[in-house]
N, C-alpha and C positions, 0 to 999 in steps of 0.2 A: 429496209436496214441496213442498206448498206452505208446511209448517212449517219447512221444512230451506232451502230456496232462498234465500231475502238473509241466513242465514246465512254458506251456501258463499261468495257473491259477496262477502260483507264480508269473510271470511277469506283469499280470493284473491287473490294480488299477479302480476300477470302480468311476465315475465321483460322487461328493458330490448329494445326493438324492437319487442314485438308490445303485442298487444291481446286483453281475452277481450271475450267476445261472449255475449249467453242469446238468446234466441227466447221470449217470452213469446204470438204470437198475434198472428193480423192482420199490424199494421204495426211493434207494438209490441219494442221493444229495449230491454236495458241494455248499456252499455260498459264495461270498467275497463281503466284505464291502467296502466302503469308506476309513477307515483306513487301512486296510489291510488282516483285522484279515479272517481267512479262518472259516466256520464251513463246519463239515460231516455228514450225517445223514443217517442209515440205511443202511451204505457201506457193501453191499456184493461182495469180488473181489478174489472168487474164485469160485470150482462148487463143494463146500461138501458137496452140496444137490442132488450130480447126487444116493446117493446109500440111500436116507434116507428111500422111501417108499414104495419100488417094490411092484405092477406092478406101479405107477405112473412113469410119464417120468418128473422127474425134471432133468436133464441136463440143461446147460443156455445155452439159444437161440443166447445173445449177449455176443461175446468177453468181457473179462476183460480189460478194457479201462486205469486203472491205477495199475500195480501189488501192494501190501500193503505192501512191502518195498521200495516203491517210495516214498507212500502216507506221505503229511507233511502237517498237519493242527496246529489250536488253540484249536477247539475241536471237542470230534469224538463222538454226540448224537445217540444210540439207543432208538425209537420205546414198542421194547418189544420184549421177546428172543425167537421167531422163527426163526430158524438156515439162513435165509436171510435177517433177519432182523441184528440180533445179531452172526456175525459168528464165532466161534473159529478158525477158520483157519487164517481168515481177520488178526483178533484181535492177534496171533499168531505171524503173521509176521510182524506186525507194525515196521519200526525205529524208527516210531517219539512216543512210548507207552512211553517212559521217561518223554518227556516235551509234550504230549497233555493230555488234561482235556478230562475225559470219563464220560460221565450222560448216567443215563438211569435209569428205575426202577430197585426195588429188583434185580429179576434172571436175569438182563443181567449185574447189578454189580459183582454177584456172577462170569459168566462168566469174567470180565476183569480180575478179579482178580487169577481167576485160569489161565489165559494165560497171569501172567507175568505182570501187571499192578500195580503198587505201589499204597496202599491205600490214601497216599496223590495228586494221580493224579485222585481218583472216587469221584464222585457226584451222590450221591441216589435222583433222581425225583421220584412225583407224582404229580396228578395232583392238578394243582396251585402252583406248585414249581416255582422257579426260576433261574434263573444263566444271571450272565451279563458278559461281557468281552468286554475288548475294547468298538467298538459302537456299538454290538447287544448284544440283549438281548434276551432271551428263558423263556416263560413262559410251561409249562407243561398243555398237555391240558386232559378231557376226552375221553375216547375210551372206548367202548362195546367192551370185549373179543370175540373172534370169535369161540373159544373151550375152555374145561374145562381144556386143558394142560397148559395156560396160562393164568393167571387172572388178569394180572400188566402192560394191555396195556395202551396207552397213544399217544396222538400226541402232534403238538408244535406249539404255536405261536412264531415268529420269527420277529423281531421290529427288524429294523436297525435307528440308530439315524439321526432324518430327513430324513429320507427316506420312503422306503413302509412296509408293514408289510406282511408276507408269514404263513398263516394256514395248516400246513400238517398234515391230517389226521390221520396217521398213519393206520395200519388194524383196522378195527373196524366193526362190525355190526350194521345193525339201532335200534335206539330206541330213540322215545320222549326227553329224557335225552339228546344223541348227539346230535340234534339239539336244546335243552337248553340251554348246556352245551359250543357250539362250538361261538370260537368267534365271535362276528358280525362286519361286513362291513375288513374285510382284504384285502388288494390288490389284493393279490393272493391266490386262492384256491390250494391246491394240495391233490389230492384226489385218494384213490384205487376206482376202477371199477369191479372186476370181483370176482361179487355175487356167484360163482357158490360153491365156500368156504366160505362164511357166510360174507364174505365181504360187502360193500356196492355194488350193483348193477349199471350199470351205473344211469338206472331210480332213484335210490334214492340218488346217489352220483348231481345229478341233481337236485332233491329233496333239497339234504342240501345247495347246491348252490341260489337254490330260498330263502332258509330261512335266508340264510348268506349276503347274496348281494357284493361278494367281486366285484371286478374291471373285473379279468381274472382269469379263472377256467382250472387247469392242470390235464389229468389225466395221471394214472401210477397205477403199480403193473398189468400191461394186458399182458406183451411184453417175460420176461425172460423163462420161463416153457411152454413147451407145453398141460402138463396139467393143467393147471392154467391162461389160457389165456382167453383174450376177446377181443372185437373190438371195440377200440375208437372210431370210427364212432358214433356207438350207441349212446356212452356219448355225444357226439357232438351234433346228434342228438334229445335229450332226453334235452340235455341245452337249445338247439333254443325253445321245447315245454315249458317247464317248467321255463327257468331264459332266456328269451329271451335279457333283458338287460346286461348280464352277457358275455364277450369276451371269445370264446374258443379261447384255444392256444396248441398244441402237440410240446414237445419239442422233437427234436433229439437224439441219444446217442454222448453225449460226445464234443454235438456243444453250446460254450455260445451262453445263452441269457443274455442281459442284458433287466432290467426292470426300469423303464419306460422308 
């Protein structure tokens, strides 16, 4: 799949009013718009976390579906500077970093610069900041940091012209402010569910869905590391209990999903 997935993404053109979505593991997604614009968020395409924090097992359990040197994007965005979200090895290897715009909070921007991205290609983001390209608009949203090592977490609201909107939480702990600041009634909610490391638990993520009422809720950030895992079926059950009008959707790694 790794040798063909980027070719599939390049060739696919969504119909007007839809969006193509691919999940590459953890919180890494690629979105493609009807105008052909491609957006990648939190793409972790190496195994660089494996040696970070012994004795934790942070070896990746999902294959690298697109080698970074094959990646082609219009925008490469990061939510925060944890290494499975802003990965120096992925950024260092990107063949497209001279033509792609890089978005992220200040610590991520420092990594972009250090790994050879020109300043002209770097856009700093903060809650409320916006970036538009082709038929896609991004607005950075508030996320509550999950540890004191990085206090610059973001989520993103992604809006496709005459099409759906997607709210991706980023890594965030629960607080009333998260619910207050979250976009109301996005078409799709993509949310972390691995509460063991201060991220939203499956129950808290379902509560967020109940509060903002998306049409569809998708769990993520439960799959990649043995010592940072969760069971998405718990989120499905919590969603049925707390937000029964919200449809559950579990994506498969590397498989295209078109919404609606």
